[in-house]
C-alpha positions as CSV (number, residue, x, y, z in Angstrom):
1,X,3.3,13.1,10.6
2,X,5.1,15.4,8.2
3,X,8.5,14.4,8.9
4,X,10.5,11.2,8.2
5,X,12.0,9.6,11.4
6,X,8.9,10.3,13.3
7,X,6.9,7.5,15.4
8,X,3.6,7.8,17.3
9,X,1.9,5.1,19.4
10,X,-1.3,4.8,21.3
11,X,-3.2,1.7,22.9
12,X,-4.3,0.5,19.4
13,X,-1.6,1.4,17.1
14,X,2.0,2.0,16.4
15,X,3.0,4.2,13.3
16,X,6.5,5.1,12.1
17,X,8.1,6.7,9.3
18,X,11.7,6.9,8.3
19,X,14.2,7.8,5.8
20,X,15.6,4.5,3.9
21,X,19.1,4.4,2.8
22,X,19.3,1.9,-0.3
23,X,21.5,0.9,-3.0
24,X,22.9,3.7,-5.3
25,X,20.5,2.2,-8.1
26,X,17.6,3.8,-6.5
27,X,15.4,0.8,-6.5
28,X,12.5,1.8,-4.1
29,X,11.4,-1.7,-3.1
30,X,14.9,-3.2,-1.8
31,X,14.4,-2.0,1.9
32,X,10.9,-2.5,1.8
33,X,11.4,-6.4,0.9
34,X,13.9,-6.7,3.5
35,X,11.5,-5.1,6.1
36,X,8.9,-7.2,5.0
37,X,11.1,-10.7,5.3
38,X,12.1,-9.5,8.8
39,X,8.5,-9.0,9.9
40,X,7.7,-12.6,8.5
41,X,10.5,-14.1,10.2
42,X,9.6,-12.5,13.6
43,X,6.1,-14.0,14.2
44,X,5.1,-17.7,14.3
45,X,1.4,-17.1,13.4
46,X,1.7,-14.5,10.6
47,X,-0.1,-14.4,7.2
48,X,1.6,-12.4,4.3
49,X,-1.3,-11.3,2.2
50,X,0.0,-8.2,0.1
51,X,3.4,-8.1,-1.4
52,X,3.7,-5.3,-3.9
53,X,6.9,-3.2,-4.7
54,X,5.3,-0.4,-2.4
55,X,3.4,-2.3,0.2
56,X,3.7,-5.2,2.4
57,X,0.8,-6.3,4.7
58,X,0.7,-9.0,7.1
59,X,-1.9,-10.4,9.6
60,X,-0.7,-11.9,13.0
61,X,-3.2,-13.8,14.9
62,X,-3.2,-14.9,18.3
63,X,-5.9,-16.8,20.3
64,X,-7.7,-13.5,21.3
65,X,-6.7,-11.0,18.8
66,X,-5.7,-10.1,15.3
67,X,-3.0,-7.5,14.5
68,X,-2.1,-5.7,11.2
69,X,1.2,-5.0,10.3
70,X,1.7,-2.7,7.3
71,X,5.0,-1.7,5.8
72,X,5.0,0.6,2.7
73,X,6.7,3.1,0.6
74,X,5.5,6.7,1.6
75,X,7.4,8.8,-0.8
76,X,10.9,9.3,-2.0
77,X,13.3,7.5,0.3
78,X,10.7,7.2,3.0
79,X,9.1,4.1,4.6
80,X,6.2,3.7,7.1
81,X,5.5,0.9,9.5
82,X,2.1,0.7,11.0
83,X,1.0,-1.8,13.5
84,X,-2.7,-1.8,14.4
85,X,-5.0,-4.2,16.5
């Protein structure tokens, strides 16, 4: 995936990149923190195990599987969401 605003999916993963539009101060982690908060709020059985200015990682557990959700800064103004099981 060379370009932003590009998503791919298969049976075991979802991978999407897009351009973020954040405040004029250029702080990179603002949209990432917002995305991380949204992920944490959406899943009842989520563990938030990585929280850095450039990466948010979550583990969602169900009775029969584990799903990894990673949101990260990939470049200038670019975010990536990757969901794998």
